[in-house]
C-alpha positions, 0 to 999 in steps of 0.5 A: 500500500502507498504511504509506507516510505517510513517502513524499510520494506524488503521485496527481494524474495527470489524463492521459486514455488516448490523449491526447498530452501534451507535458510538456517540450520533446522529451518527450511521453507517452501513457497506455494504458487499462489501470488496475489496483491494480498499474498505477494509471491505466495504463502511460505510454509516452513519445516522446522527440525531435521529427521523428526520435523514440524511443518508450519502453515501447510498453505492453501488448498493446493495439491502441488504445494502439499506434494512439494512439502511432502517431497521435502520431508521424504524419509523424515517423520512429521511429528507436528503440524502448526497453523498460525491462523485460519485464512484460506492461504494458510490452513486449508492444505492441513488435511492433506498433510495430516492424511499423509503424515498422521501428525496432529494439528496444533493451533489456537482454535477454529476461526472466529471474529474479533468481536460480535458482528453488528446487525448492520454488517454484511459478512465480509467475503474479503476476510478469506476465512477457512471456516472448516479448520479444527485443530487436534490440539488447541494452544494457549499463549505460552504453551510450548510444543516440544519436538526432536531438537526444537521447542516452539512457544506459542505466542498469542498475536491477535489482530490480523485474525482473532486466533493468530499465533506466532511460534518462537524458537527462543534457543535460536532467536527465531520467531515464526510470525505468520501474517502478523509481521511481514517484510514486504508490506503491512498486514491487513487488519479487517474488522470484524475478523481483525482488530486494530486494538488487538493488533497494536497490543500484539506488536508490543508483545513481539517487540518485548521478546528477545527473538531477532530473526522473523520468518513470515507467512509471505516474503523474505525473513526479517532481521532485527524483528523487534526494531522492524516492529517499532517501524510498523507501530509508528506507521499505524500511529501515523495512519491514525494521525492521517485519519484524524487530520482528514476528519479535522476538515469535516465529517467523512465516509471511509472511501473519502478517507481512503482517497485522502490517505492512500495516494497511488493505491493499487485499485485492487487493494481499495476494499482492503484499505477501507477495512484497514481504515475501519479498524483504526476508526473502531479503535478511535470510536472506542477511545471516544476520539471519533464519533459516528451514528450507530456502530462503527461500520464500513458504510458509516460516516465519521467525525471528530467527537 
């Protein structure tokens, strides 16, 4: 999205779909061939450990990607399947991997919204939720998944989705951050699936952690993760300031704010940008800074309180 020159994005990610790349000892990655304005070059699945391994985020409903992942671990035993969150580019391939390996599936839980849906809200098809997903083991914040030569701590990082988890490998100073933090772009936070209030709190949670190297659901790894997280938080605060600046000129609806704030936006992302603005407005209304008639919804009109 435009207006992000304050974040040191890295869009250099030459990995080709289906190729297994060893990026660190005990960490391999495989790219799925599902590029889009939302997924960058595609979803990245991770293989953690050697011999007895965990697979993180099996990816979308994609037979070729499942085959590439299973080929990558030929001769090894998959002991755990971990899922960061239930968007359709991350979790629907899980049944294929589970059927082939018999490994149990670990995640926070089924898909759910960050808050109850308002009466006036239609179901948002942009959310791309995988509503069929059910883990075998439900993880809570702080639970540790122990494998052969690795221990991954589940970190509750709601915001992008209510059930988002990151997996920290403290011993290696590595954090698998899913879509909560990405090196190529900001994350989409689209209510009621997502919540800006939760998202900002989760950024703070990661920033206070010691892990330095982040592996993301899309795009390249992020060195100095906590420092990068500070850029993201600052960007969101600047976005909030832009919204308040526009509302300072008079009340406005969300499309008007998107046009004022996102200069040069890819038209395919206009809808997502609108939901991102809504996420900020929901937070601002909750804090009493902005007012609207009725619930803060995508079709609403907003003014300074």
